[in-house]
N, CA, C and O atoms as a GROMACS GRO file, in nm:
protein
  612
    1MET      N    1   3.686  -0.504  -3.332
    1MET     CA    2   3.552  -0.523  -3.218
    1MET      C    3   3.574  -0.459  -3.093
    1MET      O    4   3.555  -0.531  -2.995
    2ARG      N    5   3.600  -0.376  -3.078
    2ARG     CA    6   3.525  -0.310  -2.933
    2ARG      C    7   3.504  -0.407  -2.810
    2ARG      O    8   3.420  -0.487  -2.766
    3GLU      N    9   3.672  -0.335  -2.769
    3GLU     CA   10   3.700  -0.386  -2.649
    3GLU      C   11   3.555  -0.327  -2.531
    3GLU      O   12   3.494  -0.222  -2.513
    4MET      N   13   3.552  -0.469  -2.472
    4MET     CA   14   3.447  -0.429  -2.354
    4MET      C   15   3.510  -0.377  -2.276
    4MET      O   16   3.628  -0.344  -2.288
    5SER      N   17   3.395  -0.354  -2.127
    5SER     CA   18   3.453  -0.211  -2.045
    5SER      C   19   3.471  -0.238  -1.886
    5SER      O   20   3.357  -0.237  -1.840
    6ARG      N   21   3.517  -0.250  -1.836
    6ARG     CA   22   3.558  -0.308  -1.715
    6ARG      C   23   3.482  -0.196  -1.630
    6ARG      O   24   3.504  -0.079  -1.658
    7VAL      N   25   3.392  -0.228  -1.527
    7VAL     CA   26   3.354  -0.163  -1.399
    7VAL      C   27   3.389  -0.236  -1.298
    7VAL      O   28   3.394  -0.359  -1.291
    8LEU      N   29   3.418  -0.143  -1.203
    8LEU     CA   30   3.381  -0.208  -1.035
    8LEU      C   31   3.301  -0.165  -1.003
    8LEU      O   32   3.229  -0.097  -1.077
    9ILE      N   33   3.276  -0.187  -0.872
    9ILE     CA   34   3.152  -0.131  -0.802
    9ILE      C   35   3.207  -0.241  -0.642
    9ILE      O   36   3.217  -0.359  -0.608
   10VAL      N   37   3.231  -0.083  -0.583
   10VAL     CA   38   3.254  -0.120  -0.434
   10VAL      C   39   3.148  -0.035  -0.383
   10VAL      O   40   3.104   0.062  -0.444
   11TYR      N   41   3.097  -0.087  -0.237
   11TYR     CA   42   3.051  -0.062  -0.192
   11TYR      C   43   3.021  -0.129  -0.036
   11TYR      O   44   3.063  -0.237   0.005
   12ALA      N   45   2.928  -0.024   0.042
   12ALA     CA   46   2.923  -0.102   0.172
   12ALA      C   47   2.792  -0.117   0.218
   12ALA      O   48   2.719  -0.018   0.213
   13SER      N   49   2.754  -0.210   0.257
   13SER     CA   50   2.680  -0.264   0.337
   13SER      C   51   2.635  -0.327   0.437
   13SER      O   52   2.672  -0.440   0.467
   14LEU      N   53   2.556  -0.265   0.495
   14LEU     CA   54   2.531  -0.317   0.681
   14LEU      C   55   2.447  -0.437   0.735
   14LEU      O   56   2.498  -0.534   0.792
   15THR      N   57   2.349  -0.425   0.719
   15THR     CA   58   2.235  -0.487   0.663
   15THR      C   59   2.162  -0.597   0.514
   15THR      O   60   2.059  -0.664   0.504
   16GLY      N   61   2.310  -0.563   0.395
   16GLY     CA   62   2.263  -0.632   0.330
   16GLY      C   63   2.187  -0.584   0.244
   16GLY      O   64   2.187  -0.661   0.148
   17ASN      N   65   2.121  -0.494   0.226
   17ASN     CA   66   2.088  -0.439   0.140
   17ASN      C   67   2.130  -0.301  -0.030
   17ASN      O   68   2.087  -0.261  -0.138
   18THR      N   69   2.219  -0.290   0.052
   18THR     CA   70   2.337  -0.184  -0.050
   18THR      C   71   2.391  -0.314  -0.157
   18THR      O   72   2.417  -0.308  -0.277
   19GLU      N   73   2.396  -0.446  -0.052
   19GLU     CA   74   2.503  -0.512  -0.148
   19GLU      C   75   2.402  -0.598  -0.212
   19GLU      O   76   2.456  -0.689  -0.275
   20GLU      N   77   2.303  -0.600  -0.216
   20GLU     CA   78   2.184  -0.646  -0.287
   20GLU      C   79   2.178  -0.556  -0.396
   20GLU      O   80   2.200  -0.594  -0.511
   21MET      N   81   2.143  -0.414  -0.363
   21MET     CA   82   2.187  -0.329  -0.503
   21MET      C   83   2.284  -0.383  -0.586
   21MET      O   84   2.275  -0.447  -0.691
   22ALA      N   85   2.361  -0.351  -0.531
   22ALA     CA   86   2.520  -0.409  -0.611
   22ALA      C   87   2.477  -0.527  -0.698
   22ALA      O   88   2.474  -0.522  -0.821
   23GLU      N   89   2.458  -0.592  -0.653
   23GLU     CA   90   2.511  -0.720  -0.713
   23GLU      C   91   2.331  -0.715  -0.832
   23GLU      O   92   2.381  -0.725  -0.944
   24PHE      N   93   2.210  -0.707  -0.850
   24PHE     CA   94   2.148  -0.638  -0.988
   24PHE      C   95   2.231  -0.530  -1.058
   24PHE      O   96   2.235  -0.526  -1.181
   25ILE      N   97   2.278  -0.469  -1.003
   25ILE     CA   98   2.323  -0.371  -1.085
   25ILE      C   99   2.436  -0.434  -1.177
   25ILE      O  100   2.437  -0.411  -1.298
   26ALA      N  101   2.538  -0.520  -1.112
   26ALA     CA  102   2.574  -0.558  -1.158
   26ALA      C  103   2.558  -0.648  -1.343
   26ALA      O  104   2.622  -0.624  -1.445
   27GLU      N  105   2.420  -0.775  -1.308
   27GLU     CA  106   2.372  -0.774  -1.424
   27GLU      C  107   2.332  -0.750  -1.488
   27GLU      O  108   2.335  -0.803  -1.599
   28GLY      N  109   2.255  -0.624  -1.445
   28GLY     CA  110   2.302  -0.486  -1.610
   28GLY      C  111   2.414  -0.454  -1.677
   28GLY      O  112   2.403  -0.423  -1.795
   29ILE      N  113   2.571  -0.455  -1.602
   29ILE     CA  114   2.642  -0.380  -1.631
   29ILE      C  115   2.662  -0.578  -1.727
   29ILE      O  116   2.722  -0.595  -1.833
   30ARG      N  117   2.618  -0.650  -1.674
   30ARG     CA  118   2.721  -0.777  -1.737
   30ARG      C  119   2.636  -0.770  -1.855
   30ARG      O  120   2.690  -0.802  -1.961
   31ALA      N  121   2.438  -0.716  -1.863
   31ALA     CA  122   2.411  -0.757  -1.978
   31ALA      C  123   2.397  -0.671  -2.107
   31ALA      O  124   2.367  -0.715  -2.218
   32ALA      N  125   2.421  -0.560  -2.079
   32ALA     CA  126   2.510  -0.467  -2.168
   32ALA      C  127   2.652  -0.543  -2.206
   32ALA      O  128   2.651  -0.546  -2.329
   33GLY      N  129   2.754  -0.597  -2.166
   33GLY     CA  130   2.828  -0.666  -2.272
   33GLY      C  131   2.957  -0.626  -2.182
   33GLY      O  132   3.068  -0.674  -2.203
   34SER      N  133   2.921  -0.501  -2.047
   34SER     CA  134   3.084  -0.544  -1.968
   34SER      C  135   3.070  -0.615  -1.896
   34SER      O  136   2.959  -0.660  -1.868
   35THR      N  137   3.242  -0.672  -1.807
   35THR     CA  138   3.246  -0.677  -1.679
   35THR      C  139   3.190  -0.642  -1.615
   35THR      O  140   3.146  -0.541  -1.668
   36ALA      N  141   3.138  -0.652  -1.497
   36ALA     CA  142   3.160  -0.627  -1.315
   36ALA      C  143   3.190  -0.701  -1.197
   36ALA      O  144   3.130  -0.801  -1.158
   37ASP      N  145   3.302  -0.636  -1.134
   37ASP     CA  146   3.384  -0.689  -1.068
   37ASP      C  147   3.300  -0.582  -0.880
   37ASP      O  148   3.282  -0.461  -0.874
   38LEU      N  149   3.266  -0.704  -0.745
   38LEU     CA  150   3.174  -0.657  -0.685
   38LEU      C  151   3.314  -0.618  -0.499
   38LEU      O  152   3.392  -0.671  -0.421
   39LYS      N  153   3.282  -0.557  -0.518
   39LYS     CA  154   3.448  -0.584  -0.384
   39LYS      C  155   3.374  -0.448  -0.245
   39LYS      O  156   3.351  -0.327  -0.246
   40GLU      N  157   3.361  -0.559  -0.146
   40GLU     CA  158   3.299  -0.453  -0.024
   40GLU      C  159   3.381  -0.359   0.039
   40GLU      O  160   3.408  -0.406   0.150
   41VAL      N  161   3.434  -0.252   0.024
   41VAL     CA  162   3.491  -0.092   0.011
   41VAL      C  163   3.627  -0.141   0.147
   41VAL      O  164   3.741  -0.097   0.136
   42GLU      N  165   3.588  -0.232   0.263
   42GLU     CA  166   3.729  -0.271   0.353
   42GLU      C  167   3.809  -0.387   0.259
   42GLU      O  168   3.931  -0.395   0.270
   43GLN      N  169   3.739  -0.475   0.168
   43GLN     CA  170   3.864  -0.510   0.047
   43GLN      C  171   3.880  -0.484  -0.020
   43GLN      O  172   3.895  -0.565  -0.111
   44CYS      N  173   3.897  -0.323  -0.048
   44CYS     CA  174   3.896  -0.264  -0.118
   44CYS      C  175   4.049  -0.142  -0.131
   44CYS      O  176   4.056  -0.095  -0.017
   45ASN      N  177   4.115  -0.104  -0.180
   45ASN     CA  178   4.168  -0.009  -0.194
   45ASN      C  179   4.162   0.122  -0.305
   45ASN      O  180   4.214   0.090  -0.412
   46ALA      N  181   4.122   0.229  -0.305
   46ALA     CA  182   4.103   0.323  -0.404
   46ALA      C  183   4.141   0.308  -0.496
   46ALA      O  184   4.060   0.308  -0.589
   47SER      N  185   4.266   0.290  -0.520
   47SER     CA  186   4.376   0.243  -0.621
   47SER      C  187   4.368   0.195  -0.697
   47SER      O  188   4.428   0.226  -0.801
   48GLU      N  189   4.274   0.075  -0.682
   48GLU     CA  190   4.190  -0.023  -0.757
   48GLU      C  191   4.100   0.016  -0.871
   48GLU      O  192   4.028  -0.047  -0.948
   49MET      N  193   4.129   0.139  -0.853
   49MET     CA  194   3.994   0.200  -0.977
   49MET      C  195   4.099   0.263  -1.044
   49MET      O  196   4.018   0.312  -1.122
   50MET      N  197   4.196   0.302  -1.080
   50MET     CA  198   4.220   0.324  -1.197
   50MET      C  199   4.258   0.154  -1.311
   50MET      O  200   4.309   0.156  -1.423
   51ARG      N  201   4.234   0.089  -1.272
   51ARG     CA  202   4.259   0.000  -1.338
   51ARG      C  203   4.150  -0.070  -1.378
   51ARG      O  204   4.155  -0.184  -1.424
   52TYR      N  205   3.979   0.042  -1.352
   52TYR     CA  206   3.888   0.001  -1.483
   52TYR      C  207   3.853   0.175  -1.547
   52TYR      O  208   3.897   0.289  -1.530
   53GLU      N  209   3.728   0.092  -1.642
   53GLU     CA  210   3.704   0.226  -1.702
   53GLU      C  211   3.598   0.311  -1.600
   53GLU      O  212   3.592   0.429  -1.568
   54GLY      N  213   3.523   0.198  -1.570
   54GLY     CA  214   3.441   0.314  -1.472
   54GLY      C  215   3.431   0.260  -1.331
   54GLY      O  216   3.485   0.154  -1.300
   55VAL      N  217   3.373   0.322  -1.259
   55VAL     CA  218   3.383   0.288  -1.114
   55VAL      C  219   3.205   0.288  -1.080
   55VAL      O  220   3.133   0.346  -1.161
   56LEU      N  221   3.142   0.221  -0.961
   56LEU     CA  222   3.060   0.265  -0.866
   56LEU      C  223   3.009   0.232  -0.746
   56LEU      O  224   2.940   0.151  -0.684
   57LEU      N  225   3.097   0.364  -0.741
   57LEU     CA  226   3.010   0.330  -0.468
   57LEU      C  227   2.923   0.323  -0.461
   57LEU      O  228   2.856   0.423  -0.487
   58GLY      N  229   2.839   0.169  -0.412
   58GLY     CA  230   2.702   0.184  -0.315
   58GLY      C  231   2.783   0.202  -0.213
   58GLY      O  232   2.906   0.191  -0.216
   59ALA      N  233   2.697   0.239  -0.093
   59ALA     CA  234   2.704   0.346   0.012
   59ALA      C  235   2.508   0.310   0.144
   59ALA      O  236   2.387   0.324   0.129
   60TYR      N  237   2.569   0.280   0.215
   60TYR     CA  238   2.403   0.307   0.322
   60TYR      C  239   2.431   0.417   0.362
   60TYR      O  240   2.540   0.472   0.372
   61THR      N  241   2.298   0.462   0.395
   61THR     CA  242   2.404   0.584   0.522
   61THR      C  243   2.353   0.584   0.653
   61THR      O  244   2.246   0.532   0.687
   62TRP      N  245   2.410   0.627   0.705
   62TRP     CA  246   2.410   0.602   0.848
   62TRP      C  247   2.370   0.710   0.898
   62TRP      O  248   2.328   0.809   0.836
   63GLY      N  249   2.384   0.692   1.043
   63GLY     CA  250   2.366   0.853   1.118
   63GLY      C  251   2.209   0.952   1.078
   63GLY      O  252   2.112   0.894   1.030
   64ASP      N  253   2.208   1.072   1.101
   64ASP     CA  254   2.151   1.147   1.025
   64ASP      C  255   2.203   1.209   0.877
   64ASP      O  256   2.265   1.314   0.893
   65GLY      N  257   2.194   1.173   0.758
   65GLY     CA  258   2.266   1.109   0.636
   65GLY      C  259   2.359   1.140   0.620
   65GLY      O  260   2.372   1.215   0.523
   66GLU      N  261   2.515   1.097   0.717
   66GLU     CA  262   2.616   1.039   0.722
   66GLU      C  263   2.691   0.892   0.602
   66GLU      O  264   2.617   0.802   0.561
   67LEU      N  265   2.852   0.896   0.562
   67LEU     CA  266   2.867   0.814   0.532
   67LEU      C  267   2.882   0.718   0.590
   67LEU      O  268   2.841   0.741   0.704
   68PRO      N  269   2.922   0.601   0.580
   68PRO     CA  270   2.912   0.424   0.700
   68PRO      C  271   3.094   0.499   0.688
   68PRO      O  272   3.162   0.543   0.595
   69ASP      N  273   3.112   0.483   0.816
   69ASP     CA  274   3.274   0.480   0.908
   69ASP      C  275   3.370   0.406   0.783
   69ASP      O  276   3.486   0.428   0.745
   70GLU      N  277   3.248   0.294   0.730
   70GLU     CA  278   3.397   0.200   0.644
   70GLU      C  279   3.505   0.298   0.455
   70GLU      O  280   3.605   0.290   0.384
   71PHE      N  281   3.396   0.363   0.475
   71PHE     CA  282   3.427   0.439   0.310
   71PHE      C  283   3.529   0.554   0.390
   71PHE      O  284   3.641   0.552   0.340
   72GLU      N  285   3.518   0.644   0.492
   72GLU     CA  286   3.626   0.729   0.522
   72GLU      C  287   3.779   0.658   0.464
   72GLU      O  288   3.838   0.707   0.368
   73ASP      N  289   3.820   0.558   0.526
   73ASP     CA  290   3.983   0.603   0.452
   73ASP      C  291   3.961   0.494   0.292
   73ASP      O  292   4.020   0.398   0.242
   74PHE      N  293   3.874   0.555   0.269
   74PHE     CA  294   3.863   0.504   0.162
   74PHE      C  295   3.862   0.636   0.065
   74PHE      O  296   3.948   0.676  -0.014
   75ILE      N  297   3.727   0.693   0.102
   75ILE     CA  298   3.768   0.848   0.054
   75ILE      C  299   3.922   0.949   0.059
   75ILE      O  300   3.975   1.025  -0.022
   76ASP      N  301   3.966   0.891   0.236
   76ASP     CA  302   4.061   0.960   0.212
   76ASP      C  303   4.197   0.891   0.151
   76ASP      O  304   4.291   0.909   0.228
   77GLU      N  305   4.232   0.814   0.030
   77GLU     CA  306   4.300   0.643  -0.062
   77GLU      C  307   4.237   0.748  -0.208
   77GLU      O  308   4.320   0.773  -0.296
   78MET      N  309   4.131   0.788  -0.219
   78MET     CA  310   4.085   0.895  -0.355
   78MET      C  311   4.109   0.961  -0.414
   78MET      O  312   4.111   0.974  -0.537
   79GLU      N  313   4.165   1.086  -0.233
   79GLU     CA  314   4.241   1.205  -0.261
   79GLU      C  315   4.351   1.207  -0.352
   79GLU      O  316   4.384   1.278  -0.448
   80GLU      N  317   4.418   1.058  -0.263
   80GLU     CA  318   4.557   1.064  -0.356
   80GLU      C  319   4.553   1.084  -0.495
   80GLU      O  320   4.618   1.168  -0.558
   81LEU      N  321   4.452   0.979  -0.548
   81LEU     CA  322   4.445   0.966  -0.739
   81LEU      C  323   4.430   1.072  -0.846
   81LEU      O  324   4.393   1.190  -0.839
   82GLU      N  325   4.448   1.041  -0.889
   82GLU     CA  326   4.404   1.125  -1.015
   82GLU      C  327   4.292   1.111  -1.070
   82GLU      O  328   4.311   1.032  -1.162
   83LEU      N  329   4.161   1.147  -1.067
   83LEU     CA  330   4.093   1.077  -1.105
   83LEU      C  331   4.002   1.170  -1.202
   83LEU      O  332   3.879   1.169  -1.209
   84GLU      N  333   4.102   1.260  -1.283
   84GLU     CA  334   4.017   1.400  -1.366
   84GLU      C  335   3.930   1.296  -1.505
   84GLU      O  336   3.993   1.264  -1.606
   85GLY      N  337   3.815   1.265  -1.489
   85GLY     CA  338   3.787   1.224  -1.624
   85GLY      C  339   3.763   1.138  -1.606
   85GLY      O  340   3.737   1.080  -1.711
   86ARG      N  341   3.751   1.073  -1.515
   86ARG     CA  342   3.715   0.890  -1.509
   86ARG      C  343   3.592   0.856  -1.475
   86ARG      O  344   3.579   0.898  -1.361
   87LYS      N  345   3.497   0.806  -1.507
   87LYS     CA  346   3.341   0.760  -1.504
   87LYS      C  347   3.270   0.706  -1.373
   87LYS      O  348   3.223   0.592  -1.380
   88ALA      N  349   3.256   0.780  -1.247
   88ALA     CA  350   3.164   0.746  -1.227
   88ALA      C  351   3.056   0.737  -1.188
   88ALA      O  352   3.006   0.843  -1.226
   89ALA      N  353   2.918   0.639  -1.095
   89ALA     CA  354   2.844   0.703  -1.040
   89ALA      C  355   2.826   0.656  -0.914
   89ALA      O  356   2.913   0.589  -0.859
   90VAL      N  357   2.629   0.709  -0.814
   90VAL     CA  358   2.678   0.645  -0.687
   90VAL      C  359   2.511   0.649  -0.656
   90VAL      O  360   2.418   0.728  -0.669
   91PHE      N  361   2.541   0.488  -0.596
   91PHE     CA  362   2.458   0.369  -0.586
   91PHE      C  363   2.402   0.329  -0.407
   91PHE      O  364   2.465   0.264  -0.324
   92GLY      N  365   2.287   0.384  -0.394
   92GLY     CA  366   2.255   0.362  -0.188
   92GLY      C  367   2.132   0.309  -0.157
   92GLY      O  368   2.031   0.306  -0.227
   93SER      N  369   2.147   0.273  -0.065
   93SER     CA  370   2.006   0.239   0.067
   93SER      C  371   1.981   0.340   0.149
   93SER      O  372   2.069   0.414   0.193
   94GLY      N  373   1.843   0.350   0.178
   94GLY     CA  374   1.805   0.467   0.289
   94GLY      C  375   1.694   0.458   0.372
   94GLY      O  376   1.616   0.370   0.338
   95ASP      N  377   1.658   0.531   0.485
   95ASP     CA  378   1.519   0.565   0.514
   95ASP      C  379   1.445   0.686   0.536
   95ASP      O  380   1.479   0.772   0.617
   96THR      N  381   1.330   0.694   0.454
   96THR     CA  382   1.244   0.763   0.494
   96THR      C  383   1.228   0.869   0.574
   96THR      O  384   1.197   0.986   0.553
   97THR      N  385   1.272   0.770   0.725
   97THR     CA  386   1.220   0.869   0.845
   97THR      C  387   1.345   0.970   0.882
   97THR      O  388   1.338   1.024   0.992
   98TYR      N  389   1.455   0.998   0.804
   98TYR     CA  390   1.538   1.028   0.855
   98TYR      C  391   1.563   1.206   0.768
   98TYR      O  392   1.542   1.231   0.650
   99ARG      N  393   1.601   1.277   0.848
   99ARG     CA  394   1.611   1.391   0.761
   99ARG      C  395   1.661   1.421   0.603
   99ARG      O  396   1.618   1.498   0.517
  100LEU      N  397   1.781   1.320   0.605
  100LEU     CA  398   1.812   1.364   0.468
  100LEU      C  399   1.832   1.231   0.420
  100LEU      O  400   1.906   1.160   0.488
  101TYR      N  401   1.784   1.187   0.323
  101TYR     CA  402   1.695   1.118   0.293
  101TYR      C  403   1.831   0.991   0.196
  101TYR      O  404   1.819   1.003   0.075
  102CYS      N  405   1.935   0.894   0.234
  102CYS     CA  406   1.956   0.839   0.118
  102CYS      C  407   2.142   0.976   0.116
  102CYS      O  408   2.187   1.002   0.004
  103GLY      N  409   2.211   1.034   0.237
  103GLY     CA  410   2.255   1.146   0.254
  103GLY      C  411   2.350   1.035   0.166
  103GLY      O  412   2.344   1.037   0.043
  104ALA      N  413   2.435   0.941   0.236
  104ALA     CA  414   2.580   0.920   0.215
  104ALA      C  415   2.635   0.887  -0.046
  104ALA      O  416   2.718   0.886  -0.137
  105VAL      N  417   2.473   0.869   0.006
  105VAL     CA  418   2.459   0.918  -0.171
  105VAL      C  419   2.579   0.999  -0.281
  105VAL      O  420   2.670   0.985  -0.362
  106ASP      N  421   2.457   1.128  -0.178
  106ASP     CA  422   2.516   1.250  -0.221
  106ASP      C  423   2.605   1.317  -0.242
  106ASP      O  424   2.638   1.384  -0.340
  107VAL      N  425   2.705   1.280  -0.025
  107VAL     CA  426   2.838   1.290  -0.030
  107VAL      C  427   2.898   1.256  -0.038
  107VAL      O  428   3.003   1.278   0.023
  108LEU      N  429   2.864   1.124  -0.178
  108LEU     CA  430   3.026   1.041  -0.222
  108LEU      C  431   3.044   1.084  -0.326
  108LEU      O  432   3.159   1.102  -0.367
  109GLU      N  433   2.894   1.126  -0.426
  109GLU     CA  434   2.844   1.233  -0.524
  109GLU      C  435   2.951   1.364  -0.573
  109GLU      O  436   3.002   1.403  -0.678
  110GLU      N  437   2.949   1.402  -0.442
  110GLU     CA  438   2.981   1.582  -0.429
  110GLU      C  439   3.168   1.521  -0.356
  110GLU      O  440   3.243   1.599  -0.299
  111LYS      N  441   3.198   1.374  -0.382
  111LYS     CA  442   3.329   1.368  -0.356
  111LYS      C  443   3.402   1.384  -0.466
  111LYS      O  444   3.491   1.462  -0.497
  112LEU      N  445   3.350   1.297  -0.517
  112LEU     CA  446   3.362   1.227  -0.666
  112LEU      C  447   3.424   1.385  -0.821
  112LEU      O  448   3.499   1.404  -0.917
  113ARG      N  449   3.305   1.459  -0.727
  113ARG     CA  450   3.336   1.596  -0.831
  113ARG      C  451   3.410   1.622  -0.787
  113ARG      O  452   3.495   1.641  -0.874
  114GLU      N  453   3.491   1.662  -0.599
  114GLU     CA  454   3.615   1.722  -0.598
  114GLU      C  455   3.698   1.669  -0.655
  114GLU      O  456   3.789   1.730  -0.710
  115PHE      N  457   3.684   1.500  -0.655
  115PHE     CA  458   3.788   1.476  -0.654
  115PHE      C  459   3.872   1.483  -0.873
  115PHE      O  460   3.986   1.469  -0.915
  116GLY      N  461   3.770   1.504  -0.927
  116GLY     CA  462   3.780   1.540  -1.037
  116GLY      C  463   3.665   1.463  -1.116
  116GLY      O  464   3.616   1.501  -1.222
  117ALA      N  465   3.636   1.366  -1.057
  117ALA     CA  466   3.586   1.238  -1.182
  117ALA      C  467   3.403   1.263  -1.248
  117ALA      O  468   3.301   1.317  -1.205
  118VAL      N  469   3.426   1.220  -1.319
  118VAL     CA  470   3.241   1.292  -1.357
  118VAL      C  471   3.152   1.176  -1.429
  118VAL      O  472   3.157   1.083  -1.511
  119VAL      N  473   3.034   1.275  -1.306
  119VAL     CA  474   2.932   1.178  -1.227
  119VAL      C  475   2.865   1.115  -1.337
  119VAL      O  476   2.859   1.215  -1.409
  120GLU      N  477   2.798   1.006  -1.419
  120GLU     CA  478   2.732   0.958  -1.511
  120GLU      C  479   2.627   0.999  -1.517
  120GLU      O  480   2.601   1.084  -1.601
  121GLN      N  481   2.540   0.957  -1.439
  121GLN     CA  482   2.405   0.984  -1.416
  121GLN      C  483   2.395   1.013  -1.292
  121GLN      O  484   2.495   1.024  -1.221
  122GLU      N  485   2.233   1.033  -1.234
  122GLU     CA  486   2.186   1.076  -1.072
  122GLU      C  487   2.158   0.973  -1.021
  122GLU      O  488   2.058   0.911  -1.058
  123GLY      N  489   2.238   0.928  -0.922
  123GLY     CA  490   2.245   0.882  -0.767
  123GLY      C  491   2.122   0.769  -0.783
  123GLY      O  492   2.019   0.835  -0.784
  124LEU      N  493   2.087   0.618  -0.797
  124LEU     CA  494   2.023   0.559  -0.718
  124LEU      C  495   1.984   0.528  -0.610
  124LEU      O  496   2.038   0.442  -0.540
  125LYS      N  497   1.867   0.603  -0.574
  125LYS     CA  498   1.856   0.594  -0.363
  125LYS      C  499   1.725   0.508  -0.402
  125LYS      O  500   1.631   0.547  -0.470
  126VAL      N  501   1.746   0.364  -0.332
  126VAL     CA  502   1.635   0.295  -0.251
  126VAL      C  503   1.631   0.271  -0.099
  126VAL      O  504   1.720   0.266  -0.014
  127GLU      N  505   1.474   0.254  -0.096
  127GLU     CA  506   1.470   0.277   0.092
  127GLU      C  507   1.446   0.049   0.107
  127GLU      O  508   1.396  -0.044   0.044
  128TYR      N  509   1.555   0.090   0.283
  128TYR     CA  510   1.623  -0.023   0.259
  128TYR      C  511   1.623  -0.141   0.210
  128TYR      O  512   1.684  -0.212   0.289
  129GLY      N  513   1.589  -0.200   0.124
  129GLY     CA  514   1.607  -0.325   0.040
  129GLY      C  515   1.584  -0.303  -0.127
  129GLY      O  516   1.545  -0.187  -0.139
  130PRO      N  517   1.591  -0.356  -0.239
  130PRO     CA  518   1.495  -0.284  -0.355
  130PRO      C  519   1.407  -0.441  -0.405
  130PRO      O  520   1.446  -0.556  -0.426
  131ASN      N  521   1.251  -0.361  -0.411
  131ASN     CA  522   1.208  -0.468  -0.439
  131ASN      C  523   1.197  -0.508  -0.558
  131ASN      O  524   1.281  -0.470  -0.639
  132ALA      N  525   1.064  -0.618  -0.608
  132ALA     CA  526   1.099  -0.609  -0.790
  132ALA      C  527   1.099  -0.544  -0.888
  132ALA      O  528   1.145  -0.562  -1.001
  133GLU      N  529   1.035  -0.452  -0.832
  133GLU     CA  530   1.018  -0.287  -0.921
  133GLU      C  531   1.182  -0.168  -0.935
  133GLU      O  532   1.217  -0.100  -1.031
  134GLU      N  533   1.244  -0.184  -0.808
  134GLU     CA  534   1.320  -0.139  -0.769
  134GLU      C  535   1.481  -0.210  -0.834
  134GLU      O  536   1.567  -0.135  -0.879
  135LYS      N  537   1.499  -0.362  -0.828
  135LYS     CA  538   1.572  -0.432  -0.842
  135LYS      C  539   1.575  -0.471  -0.992
  135LYS      O  540   1.661  -0.543  -1.043
  136GLN      N  541   1.452  -0.404  -1.067
  136GLN     CA  542   1.463  -0.386  -1.204
  136GLN      C  543   1.535  -0.228  -1.274
  136GLN      O  544   1.617  -0.248  -1.364
  137LEU      N  545   1.515  -0.130  -1.249
  137LEU     CA  546   1.573  -0.049  -1.178
  137LEU      C  547   1.743  -0.040  -1.137
  137LEU      O  548   1.811   0.045  -1.195
  138CYS      N  549   1.794  -0.116  -1.052
  138CYS     CA  550   1.920  -0.136  -1.026
  138CYS      C  551   1.956  -0.175  -1.185
  138CYS      O  552   2.044  -0.134  -1.260
  139ARG      N  553   1.860  -0.262  -1.202
  139ARG     CA  554   1.960  -0.386  -1.323
  139ARG      C  555   1.969  -0.182  -1.509
  139ARG      O  556   2.040  -0.158  -1.607
  140GLU      N  557   1.868  -0.125  -1.451
  140GLU     CA  558   1.886  -0.065  -1.568
  140GLU      C  559   1.982   0.028  -1.557
  140GLU      O  560   2.024   0.073  -1.664
  141PHE      N  561   2.066   0.106  -1.372
  141PHE     CA  562   2.144   0.176  -1.408
  141PHE      C  563   2.224   0.146  -1.430
  141PHE      O  564   2.312   0.227  -1.461
  142GLY      N  565   2.258  -0.059  -1.426
  142GLY     CA  566   2.414  -0.105  -1.431
  142GLY      C  567   2.366  -0.098  -1.579
  142GLY      O  568   2.344   0.022  -1.594
  143ALA      N  569   2.342  -0.152  -1.682
  143ALA     CA  570   2.343  -0.090  -1.826
  143ALA      C  571   2.338  -0.022  -1.840
  143ALA      O  572   2.422  -0.010  -1.928
  144ARG      N  573   2.262   0.155  -1.812
  144ARG     CA  574   2.254   0.300  -1.837
  144ARG      C  575   2.455   0.303  -1.878
  144ARG      O  576   2.518   0.302  -1.984
  145PHE      N  577   2.510   0.308  -1.682
  145PHE     CA  578   2.630   0.338  -1.740
  145PHE      C  579   2.709   0.272  -1.780
  145PHE      O  580   2.815   0.325  -1.814
  146ALA      N  581   2.690   0.105  -1.798
  146ALA     CA  582   2.810   0.066  -1.909
  146ALA      C  583   2.793   0.144  -2.063
  146ALA      O  584   2.877   0.203  -2.131
  147GLN      N  585   2.678   0.123  -2.080
  147GLN     CA  586   2.613   0.192  -2.223
  147GLN      C  587   2.734   0.337  -2.234
  147GLN      O  588   2.806   0.365  -2.330
  148SER      N  589   2.721   0.405  -2.110
  148SER     CA  590   2.792   0.545  -2.084
  148SER      C  591   2.948   0.508  -2.128
  148SER      O  592   3.022   0.586  -2.190
  149LEU      N  593   2.977   0.402  -2.094
  149LEU     CA  594   3.149   0.361  -2.096
  149LEU      C  595   3.200   0.316  -2.242
  149LEU      O  596   3.317   0.312  -2.279
  150LEU      N  597   3.137   0.297  -2.285
  150LEU     CA  598   3.080   0.204  -2.489
  150LEU      C  599   3.094   0.412  -2.526
  150LEU      O  600   3.198   0.456  -2.573
  151GLY      N  601   3.022   0.470  -2.506
  151GLY     CA  602   2.988   0.568  -2.514
  151GLY      C  603   3.141   0.651  -2.548
  151GLY      O  604   3.175   0.717  -2.646
  152ALA      N  605   3.210   0.618  -2.430
  152ALA     CA  606   3.305   0.740  -2.430
  152ALA      C  607   3.465   0.637  -2.529
  152ALA      O  608   3.555   0.709  -2.573
  153SER      N  609   3.472   0.539  -2.542
  153SER     CA  610   3.633   0.448  -2.536
  153SER      C  611   3.622   0.488  -2.746
  153SER      O  612   3.711   0.450  -2.822
   0.00000   0.00000   0.00000
């Protein structure tokens, strides 16, 4: 029997929108037969990533396309890890009135690649909080990620 994959979802949420996305993504992961642990970035050390087959990072975009300050220490910790080949993906919420829509998603993807992780799928970007259709997209995003991990084992 195939062992189920374990996925860590680390997120930063200012207004609750990114947290809501994380919860729907976790639903999709669980529906696909894997486990999902959700942690706020301030409550998580990057070394915890090493205990999971896959990692999803979620962040709101701050200012003009920047990563939220809460993620800065986590990124510094990630740099010290051996992430070569580790499967990951990124999601986040943003506001299209800013020049860089969901820029934090792009920054996190770039950092993961820089540190050797394999970004399995294109980042999921939602304006503000997810509507009914986007909630389903979040579930599908999670399920697709979980399925990509099964192909690796």
